[in-house]
N, C-alpha and C positions, 0 to 999 in steps of 0.2 A: 481068395485075394485078397494083395493090395490094394490100399483106394486108391495108392497111387498111382497103378495105373486106369482107374476111372476115365484120362482123361484120352486122346491118341494122340501122336501127335503131331496131325495137320491142325487141330486145334488149337485156337487163342486163347491161354491159361488166364494173361493181362491184357488186355485191352487200351490207348488210353488216346485223349482227343483233347485238343489244347491246351492239356492241362499247366496253369496258370501256380507256383505256388511259390510265399513270402516265408524267410529263419527273421525274426524279429524283427517284423517291420516292415522286415525293405523284398525285395523283390528277389525273389530267388532259384528260381525255374522259371523260365517263359518259353507260353505255348507249344510244346510238348501232345507230339502225339504220334504215337508206335504202337508198336504189341509184344509182349513176350511168347511166342507156342509154348506148346505144352510141353516137358519136357527138355527142355532149352537151358539149356547152360549157358550163363553170360553175365560180361563185367561191366559195371560200371567208375568208367576211367574220366581221372578230368583234372582238373586245378585247382587246388586249397582252395576252399567256395565256391566253386558251381553248382550246387545244390545240392550235391551225391547224397552225402544223407538226410535231408530235409526230402529228396524224392523216395530214395525207403523208407524214412519215414509215414508219411503217405502212402504206400502201398500197402504197409503193416494196418491201417489205422488211425496212426497217432496222430495222423496230422491231415485237417479236413484244409481242401484247396481253393488258393482262390476266386478261382475261373475252371471251366474245364471237367471233364470226365474218368472216373476209375473205374471199368466193367470185368469183374470176369464171367472167366464160363458158366455158363447154369446149371451142370454136373458142383459145380463146388462155389455155387455163390447162396449165402443165406438172403431170408426173407428182407436183409438191413441192409441189403450192393456189397456185404463185404465176404471172403473169403472164408471157409469152412476150412477144417486144418489149415491154413497157415501161424509158421513162424516165421520167426523175425527173434535177434540177436546182435541187439545193439553195441556202439562201443563197448569195450573195459567202461573207463572213465566214468559210466552214467550207472555202474552194478557196483548199489554199499558195500565195501569190506569190511566191515569193523561191525556190521548183526551180527547178533552171534547166529551162526544157522551150522548146523553142520550137512557135510557133504551129502551124504545120501537123499535128504529132507531136501535139496533144491534141486537132487535130479528127477526128485519121484515128482515135485511140481510139476512135470511137465506132460505128467500126466491129466493135469482139470481137468478136462474133461468127463474123465469117467469120477473123480476126486467126487464133484460136484461140491455144494456148500457146508462148510464143517464138518465135514468127513472124513474117519480117520483113513491113517492111506495102511491096505489090506497089505498081507502080506504077499498076494500075487503081485502086487505093484512093487512092493522093494527086492523081490524079485526080479522081477527085469532090470528098475533104477543100477541093480547088483550086476546085471550081466551089460549093460550095454557100460559103463562103465568100464570094464575087462573090456569093452569093445574102444576104448580111448583110451586103453595102458596104466587105467591107474584101481585097480583093483590094491585094495585095501586103506583105500586111503575113504571108505565110505563116513566115519567118527569123526574125523576132523573137523575144525572149522574151518570156511571161506578163508578168515581172515590168516589163517597161517602158510597160505597155499603160496605161491611165485604165479605168475603171469602168467608164463605157460599152463603149469596146475591146472588153475580156474578157469583155463580157454580149456581144457580139457572136459572139467564142469558142464560147462555151460554146453557143450560141440552133445555130450550126453544128456542134457536135460529136452537137446531139442531132436533127437536119435528120441528118446522118451514120448514126444509128439508125434513122431509119425507122422509128419506134413505131406503136403500135394507141393507146397510152393516151403522152399524156404527163403526168406531176406538174411540177408549176412552185412554188418557192417565192418571193415576193415577187417575179417575174422583175424584175420597173420598180422597185426600190428604190435611190435615186440615180441616176437616169441626168439625163442631158440629155433636154429633150424629142424631140430629133429620135431620139434612139438610141430612146427609146420607141414613138416613134409608127411606127417600120420594125419592132422587136420584135412591137408586137402586129399587125401586119403579118405577123408573120411565124406570129404564133397564128391568124389570121381564118382563115389562109389554112388551117392544121390542122384547120380548123375545117370548111371547103367543103369537105376530101377526107374528111368522115365519119369523123377522129379524135378518141380521145375524149380531152380539158383538160378537167383540175381546176387552179385556181390558184389560192393564197394571194395576198390583193390587199389592200389597203388605197386605194386609190382606190376613193371609190364611184360616184364621175361617173363612174366609167371600167365600173365592171362596170355603171352602169343605161343607158352606150351602150352595150357591146361582150357582156356578156354574159349570153343567156337566161338560166338556171339558175344560180340562190343557192346557196348552204346557209349560212343563218347561226351561227352557230354562237357559244358562252360552256359550254366542259366539256362542256354537253348541245345539243340542237339549241332553237334558239327558234324556228327557221325553215326552212325545206324547199322551193324550189319555183322558180315563174317570177320573175325580179330584183324586176319592177312589183311583187308579190303579197308575195312574200320581205323589201322595203328599203320596210318601212314605218314613218314613224318613230312607232306604234306597237313596234313590235316591235326597233327602232332602240330606242330605248331602256328597253324591257328589256329588251335586253341588256349596257347597259352597268346596270344597274337588277342584275344579276343578278351583276356584275365585282363590285360593292363590296361584296359578301356572303361573296364566298370566302376560305374559309380551308382553308388548303392543311393545318394542321393534324387535319380534321373528320375520323374512323374512315370507313374505303373504306363503302362505302351496296350496299344491295344490292336486286334487285327482279329480279321474276322473268324471263323471256324475253320476250318481248312474240308474242303469235301470226301477227302481219302486221309489213308493212313500209312504205313511204312505195317508191311507182314499183309 
């Protein structure tokens, strides 16, 4: 049985309480509380600078909170409080394409839990890496260097690495940005398949039409929660306008605000 089914759909995969985050010394996310249900497919949307990527980095464990907590379901939480089997895809700008590494090796790194420290890649892992490359449409690309790839081809490679990780929680930061239509459609198909497999998928997105069509849940963020729930209820003209208006009044020089912990949370 795949570990992705270890949590039932009524379980909260991630619960956030009164979370405040900073970016480059400035407040980026204020007093966020809520929950991502196990098996949910959620888009995080909002104006530029809304704290979307900062929040995703915090969920991945790449960034600590200034205040508040992030808790994972006990079934997938390690003794350090982080999630086991969590996969995180940052924006492509965070990838060093000049590093001389071949496609198959990048994908095989998705099996790092099996590899451990200083262990060579087994024939079994290489075979799996070849299979997931085929699943994202990159048959025959195994020995190419990542610096030789187009933006779309590299994103396919990074999705293949996510497939190797076989994670229960998948975090995607602008996964379809600057991709051609065919690549975006193919990779969206991978995301929808994860959702069918009851994995918890959270993606930062800008395409509101895509969110409305394919993502059942939406968190509309403008450094604080504007709305969080079903996409139809969240993505109203009123809420989107409120997010834009909120962004117009951001002041990075403003002092940190203090708010008592909330007694409850969404979900």
